C-alpha positions in Angstrom: -11.3 -84.4 -61.5 -8.5 -81.8 -61.4 -10.3 -79.0 -61.8 -13.0 -79.6 -59.4 -9.8 -79.4 -57.2 -8.9 -75.8 -58.3 -12.3 -74.6 -58.3 -12.6 -75.7 -54.5 -9.4 -73.9 -53.7 -10.4 -70.8 -55.7 -13.4 -71.0 -53.3 -11.7 -71.1 -50.3 -9.5 -68.5 -51.1 -11.8 -66.0 -51.6 -14.0 -67.2 -48.3 -11.0 -66.2 -46.6 -10.7 -63.4 -48.5 -13.8 -61.9 -47.8 -13.6 -62.8 -44.0 -10.6 -61.0 -43.6 -12.2 -58.1 -46.1 -15.3 -58.1 -43.0 -13.7 -58.3 -40.1 -11.3 -55.6 -41.1 -14.0 -53.5 -42.0 -16.2 -54.0 -38.7 -12.9 -53.5 -37.1 -12.7 -49.5 -38.1 -16.6 -49.0 -38.0 -16.7 -49.4 -34.3 -13.8 -48.0 -33.3 -14.5 -44.6 -35.1 -18.2 -43.9 -34.6 -20.2 -41.9 -37.7 -19.9 -38.2 -36.8 -21.7 -35.4 -38.7 -19.5 -33.6 -41.4 -19.9 -30.1 -39.5 -18.7 -32.3 -36.1 -15.9 -33.3 -38.0 -14.5 -30.2 -39.2 -15.0 -28.4 -35.7 -13.1 -31.1 -34.1 -10.6 -30.3 -36.9 -10.6 -26.9 -36.3 -10.0 -27.5 -32.4 -6.9 -29.4 -33.1 -5.1 -26.8 -35.4 -6.0 -24.5 -32.3 -4.4 -26.6 -29.8 -1.3 -26.7 -32.6 -1.3 -23.1 -33.1 -1.2 -22.6 -28.8 1.3 -25.1 -28.5 3.4 -23.8 -31.4 2.4 -20.2 -29.1 4.2 -21.6 -26.1 7.2 -22.8 -27.4 7.7 -18.9 -29.0 6.6 -17.7 -25.4 9.5 -20.4 -23.6 12.3 -19.3 -25.9 12.1 -15.4 -25.0 11.0 -16.2 -21.2 12.5 -19.0 -20.1 9.2 -20.8 -18.9 5.6 -21.3 -20.6 3.0 -19.0 -20.1 -0.7 -19.0 -19.5 -2.9 -17.8 -22.7 -3.5 -14.0 -21.1 0.5 -14.3 -21.3 0.6 -15.4 -25.2 -1.5 -12.9 -26.4 -0.2 -9.7 -24.4 3.6 -11.1 -25.7 2.5 -11.3 -29.3 3.2 -14.9 -29.3 -0.2 -15.7 -30.5 -3.4 -14.0 -31.1 -6.6 -15.1 -30.3 -9.6 -13.4 -30.8 -12.2 -15.4 -29.0 -11.4 -17.8 -25.9 -13.1 -20.7 -27.9 -14.4 -22.6 -31.1 -17.9 -24.0 -31.9 -18.6 -24.9 -28.0 -15.1 -25.7 -27.3 -13.3 -23.3 -24.3 -9.7 -23.3 -24.1 -7.9 -23.6 -20.8 -4.2 -23.7 -20.4 -1.9 -24.5 -17.1 1.4 -23.8 -17.2 5.2 -23.8 -15.3 8.6 -23.4 -16.2 9.2 -26.9 -17.5 5.5 -27.6 -19.3 2.4 -26.4 -20.3 -1.2 -28.1 -20.9 -3.5 -26.8 -23.0 -7.0 -28.9 -22.9 -10.1 -28.0 -25.8 -13.1 -28.8 -23.3 -16.1 -30.2 -25.4 -19.6 -28.7 -25.0 -21.5 -31.9 -23.4 -24.4 -30.2 -22.7 -25.4 -28.9 -26.2 -23.1 -31.7 -28.1 -23.3 -35.1 -26.0 -20.5 -37.4 -26.7 -18.1 -35.2 -28.2 -14.5 -35.6 -26.9 -12.4 -33.0 -24.7 -8.7 -32.8 -26.1 -5.2 -32.0 -24.7 -2.1 -31.1 -25.8 1.7 -30.4 -23.9 4.9 -30.0 -25.0 5.3 -33.3 -26.2 3.2 -31.1 -29.5 0.8 -34.5 -29.3 -2.8 -34.1 -29.2 -4.6 -36.7 -27.1 -8.4 -37.1 -25.9 -8.6 -35.9 -22.7 -8.5 -38.2 -19.5 
């Protein structure tokens, strides 16, 4: 009778572990929808561009005591930019003496469901509202 109780305990533990496993993976799938590998690569490139532009803003601010537009960053040599976007994304910056904000606008016409991203002086990339 004791071995039957041990078997029931093992089955209960296995069921609890199975439910936790299922719950954990169902949450991850709903939080991050499946996308195409190329789209994932494009978004990684856009985020890398945003970080580079934000670093250029810091360099520009150190030299000019204010943040600058994308044209100011290129003209001053703080940033080299060969094209104004990447894979359909376009970049836009607003700057003042105290802050900056750079937005990567997604090409929703060609990539439905894509996300625009924004970075500011906190150096954190977030989805744009």
